[in-house]
C-alpha positions, 0 to 999 in steps of 0.5 A: 586741174587741166584747165589751170594747166592750160591757163598756165600754158597760155600765160607762158605762151604770152611770155614766149611771144614777148621774148620773140617780139623783143628779138624782132625789135632788136633785129630791126633796131640793130642794123638801123643803129649799127649796134653790134651789141644789140645784135649779139644779144639776140644771138648769144642771150635771147636765142638760147632762152627761146630754145629752152622755152620750146623744150619746156613747152614740148615737155609740159604739153606731153606730160599734160596729155599723158596725165590728163588725157584731154579730149576735144577742145582741150586736146586741140588747145594743147596741140595748138600750143605745141605748134605755136611754140615750134613756130615761135622758136622758128621765128627766134631762129630767123631773128638770129639769122637776121642778126648774123647777117646784120652784123656783116652789113653794119660794117659796110656803107649803106647802099639803100635807106631802109625806109620800110623796115621799121614799118614792117617790123612794127606791123610784124610785131603787132601781128605776132602779139595779136595772134597770140592774144587772139588764141589766148582769148579765143578771139576769131575776129582778131585772128582774121584781122591779123591775117589781113595785115599779112597782105600789107607786109607782103606789099611792103616786102615787094617794094 
């Protein structure tokens, strides 16, 4: 039963990550296309869903710990899921901040072309997806590869 619960939690973690990926895609596309409705969707629709995911994860994980009293690997997995859920919610909050800022920016004329923004967004999305996959599949090599890609994002950010 515990292994099934952990399997379900991992599946829902993938769903949560997909939501945050979509939010990130929108917060990139919205300002480039000057699309107000996309940005408002992140703020008004998707962010409350992300908040609910985190609350559900906390509740389910706490109940799982209380009910099954997991030890060693299973306990570490559940604690990692709680932490990842918190990080995903924080990422969703950052998407909201970007969307709110972008709403004010799209009213203004472009000062500088946002050449690197789509590339950074694509890399960030792939890192998010791959980091969740590496956790779910316990793929250490993929996790290390994700860490290396972070350096590429840092370099693009400095330009």
